[in-house]
N, C-alpha and C positions, 0 to 999 in steps of 0.2 A: 386588473391588468396582469397579463401573463408575463412571467420573467423570461427574457430571451437572451440575456447576456450572462455568460458563465463567469461572473465576477470572482467568486470564491476559487474556482479552478485557476484563474489567472493569478490570484493572490498566492495560492499554494505553490504555483510554479515560480513566482518571484521569490518566495521564501527559500525554496530549494536552490535557486540560482544564487541568491545572496549568501547562503550558508556555504555553497561550494566555493564562491569567490573568497570568503573569509578563511575557509579551510585551506585553500590554495595559497593564500598569503602567508598563513601560519606555517605551512609545510614547504613553501618555496617553489611550488610547481602547480600550474593550472592543468597540466595534462593528466597527472595521476597523483593522488594523495599518498603520502608515506604512511607506514604502519603506525608511527607515533601519533599522528593526527587522527588516524582511524581508531586507535585504542582510546584516545581522549574524547573524541566527539561522536564516534560510531558506537557500536555495542561490542564491548569486549567482555565476554561472559565471566572471565576471571575477576575483573574489576567490579562487575555488578554483584557477584556473589560474595567475594572476599571483602570488599570495601563498602558495599551498599550503594553503589553508583546507579541507582534505579532510574535516574534521569536519562540514562543512555537508552532506555527502552522507548523514550520519546525522541530524543535527539537523533538516534540512528535513522529515523524515518526521513530525515532531511539531509543526510550526509551520503555522498556517493563516492565510489572508489576511484573512478576516473571520468574523463569528459565523455567518453562513449556511453558509459553506464548512466550518467546524468542525461544525456541526449535521448537515449531510448526510453528511460522512465518518464521524462517530461513530455515526449511525444505521446506516449500512451496515456499519461495523466491528462493531457489536453483532449485527446480524442474521446476516451472513456469518461473522464471527469466531467466534461461538458454535458454529455448525455445523462450522466448520473445526477448532476446538479439540476438539470432541467426536468428530469423525471421525478426526483424525490424532494426537491427543494433544498434550501441552504442548510437547515439544521440537521435533517436526516443525512444529507450528503456528508457533512462534517462528522457526524456520528459514524457513518460507514468508513470514512477515511481513517479516522483515528482509532476506532475499535479494531479494524482490520490490521492496520500497521502494528498496533500494540499487541494484539493476539499473536500475530506472526513472530514478533520479537520475544514474547513470553515462551512460545514453543521453541524458538531458537535457544533461549536461555536454558531450558530444561531438557531438551532432546539432543542438543549438539555438545561436543566436548567443551571443557572449560577454557581451552585456549582459542576458541572460535572468536573471530572478529567478523562482525556483520554490519552492513550499512546499506541504505537505499530505501526508496519509496515503493519497492516492488510489492511488499506485503499489502500496503494500502491500495496500490493499483490493482492487484489481484482481487482485493476486497471489492473494489468498485466494479470490476468485471463480474465477479460473483453475484453482486447485488442486481446487476442488469440481467444476468442470465436467469436468476430466480424470478425476477419481475416478469420477464418475457415468458418463462415457462409457466408461471402461474396464470397470467392473464390470457395466454394462448392455449392453455391446457395441454402443454407439452413439457411437463416437468422432467420426465425421463430424458428426453432429447437435450434439454438444457444441462442436466447433470452430466451426461455423456460428453457434450461439447466442452463444458468447463474442465472436466478431467483431461480431455484430449489437449486442450490448450496448456494445462499445467504440465503434462508430460512433454509436450513440445518445447517447453521452456526449461527443461532439466538439462544440466550439463556440468562440466567441471567448473568449480568456483561459484556455482549458482546455489543460493540458499533456498532449496526446494521446500524446506520446512517452513520458512517464513512465507513463501508463496502459498503453500497449502493452508497455513493458518489464516492468512488474509482471505484467500478464496472461500474457505469454509465459513468464517465469520461474516463476510460480505454476503454470501449466499443466504445465510440464515436471516440476516437483517433485511435483505431484499425481499425474501419470502414474507416476513412479518409485515413489512410496509405494504407489499402488494395485497396481502390478505386484508389488512386494515382499510386500504383504499376501496377494495371490493365491497366490504361490509358497509363502509360509510357512504360510498357514492354509487353502490351497486353497479360497478364498472364491469 
């Protein structure tokens, strides 16, 4: 029986929403989280490197700066996540989500200044997008076009206050995983 309900995507959205509500209660606002909450629950490079708060590399994937940031990420998580979950299956989808978000946060940690505060599911969402681009490029034999399109979307999402490093890290790791999964599917099923 083929899976048609994106249960994991819905669960990830619910976790993101729950974390935002909790962070909003802690910070006293549901419109925008204050810097103290973001430094505690998001990724504050100084705390990670100085105090060993490596858990922030994970928690930052579920913390959002404000309600608009959350809404945009959850919209794209639902649209792209549903397709990714149905394309790759639950385990591979979760691998893409967490690997992409984590790799984006690792790059943020080592490439951006010590005082950087980062938060959001964008790295994971870009990873999901990258995996779908790689899968499409591989199965349709249009890899170059998929790479160009992925880079175009990355550039379109650059702007003030946007962590392009996390987006790039997520996109790159998702693209690599999508390519690996597409290649395995072709070998196994001769797709």
